N, C-alpha and C positions, 0 to 999 in steps of 0.2 A: 503493499500499500504506499510505503514512503516515496518511492520514485513517481508513481501515480499522483500522489498529493503534490509532490514538487513541480511537477509538468503541469497540473491544473493550475496551481498558484501562479506559475511564471506566465501561462498564457492568458489567464484571467486579469493579471496585473498589466500586461501588454495593453489588453483591450481598455480596461478603465483608463489608463493613462492615455491612449488614444481617444477615448470618448470625451477626456478633458482638455487635451492640447495637441493630440497627434495627428497624422494624415489619415484620411479616410480608407485608403486601402489597408491600413492596419486594422481599422474596425472592421472591415468586411471580413478579412483573414481569421483574426483570432476569436471572434466570438462563436463561429461554427467549430473552431478547432476546440475551444475550451469545452462546449458542449459534448463533442466527440470524446475528448479525453475523459469526462465526467461519466458518459456512456460506457467507455471501456472500464473504467474504475468499478461502476456498478457492476459490470458483467463479471468482473473478477472477485466479487465478494465470496466469501466463503459460506458454504451452506446455503446457497440461494434458493429459496423455496418458491413454489408456484406463484404465491401471492407477490413475491418480491419483483416477479416479471413486470407488475404493474408500474414500479418505478422506473425501469427500462423503457417501457411504452411511454411513460411520461415525459422522460427526457428526449426521445423520439419526436413527440408532439410539439415539444418546445423548440426543438432544432428546426422543425419544419415552419414553425412559427416565426422563428428568427429570419431564416430565409426569406420568408415572404415579406417580411418588413424591411429587409435590405434591398429587395429587389425594386419594389414600385409603391407608391402611396395609394394605387388603385387597388392592391391587394390587402388593404388594412382589414377589410371584413374577413377574409380568410385567415389572416394572421391572427385575428383576435378568435376566430374558431378554433384554431390549432392550439392557443394558449387555453382556451376554455377546456379542450379535450385534456390537456397535460394537467391541469388542476383538478378535473374531474377523475381522472386516473389515480391521482395521489389521494384524493378524497375517498375513493373505494379501497385503496391500500390501507390508509388509517381506520376506515369502517370496519374492515375485515379483522382487525385485532383488538376491538374493544367490545367490552360488554355494555347492556343497556344502561346509561347513566345520564345524569343531567345537572350541570354545574352552570346555573343561571347568570352569574355575572359576566362571564365571557362572551355569550352569544348577545347580551345586551350592550356590552362595549362595542363589539363588531357591528352591530346594527346601527348605533350612532356613528361609527366611523365611516360605514357604507352610505348611510344617508347624508352626511356632510359632504363626502366626496362628489356623490351624484348632483347634490344641490350646488356644488361650485362648478362642475363641469358640463351639466344638463343642457345648458343653451348652445353649446359649441357642438355638441355631439352630432345632431341633425340626423341624417339617415342611420348613424350607428348607435342610436340609443338604446334600441332593444339589444343588440349584441353586447354592447359594452355593459349594460345593466347586468345582463345574465352572466358575463365573466366576472363582474365585481361580486355577484350573488355567489357564484361556486368557489371563488377565492375565500370569501368570508365562511362559507360552510367548512372549506378544506383547513382553515385556521381552527375553527371551532372545534372539529373532530380530532385534529392533532392535539389541541389543548384538552379534551375530554380525556383522549388515551392517556396523557401525561399526568393529569390530576388524579385519575381513578386507579391508574397503572404505573406509578412513577418508576422509571427505569431510564438508564442511560440513552437507549436507543429512542424511547419516547420522547426524552428531553431534547435530543438532537434534532429529531423529526418536527417537533413544535418549534423549536427555535427556526428551524429552516422556512417552515410554513410562514410564520411571522415575517422574516425577512423578506420572502416573496411577496406578501402583503404590502411591506412598505415600499419595496422596489416598484410595485405597479401603481400604488397611490402617487409616488413621485413621478412616475412616467406619465400617468394620466394627466396630473395636475399640470405638468410642465408642457405635454403635447397639446391640451385641449383648453388650457387657461393662461399659464403665463410661464415663459422661460425664465430661469435663473441660473446663475453661475455653477458650473458643475452638477447641473441636473441630470445630465446622461451618466456622468461617472458615478454619483451616488446610486442610480437607478441600477446600473451594471453591476456595482459591487454587491447591492443587496440580493440581486437576481443570481449572480452567481455563487454567492456564499450561501444562500437559500438552498439552492439545489445541492451543494456540496454536503451541507448538514443532513439533508434527506437521504442522499447516497451514503454519507458515512453512519447513518443509523442502521445500515444493513450489515456493517463490520462490528457493531458492538453486541 
């Protein structure tokens, strides 16, 4: 895992650096490379169970979504659909490991976050209102189920997966806000860092 971890960190750092101040070709190259390295890292996880393949499928869906966002603005709808599928697969992965439970403060906080985000960007979404709203909803459900798994079955893998899901949510909040409301300095770098670390922590949960 050590060399895979070093390769992922190096590739992700090159992309994050390019998002902040680097050339466009560096972003085009190292975003898919980082996802491919994460996919390889997940594939090499010891004792990979049948349900663990949902993580690999989620990474593949994210890779497709990234490719669509890089290709053309006209592919935004399909990119959102690919990211929705990725988070849906992660959600099923978390749900498959938990028992029936309910910790009400977490979904309440997530609902408030989702409502504030939608209220902020709603007027700018236009034709993408339904797809983006659905994507935000599945992301919140993903974080909720990851949190439920950790709160009621506390363990190293559950904590790693929960932190990863939270970082994916933060990365998407930053990306949606900067993309549809107002750009700010280092927005792409912050979003990319959360995105890569989030996926990495979910993959890491397969090793613990």
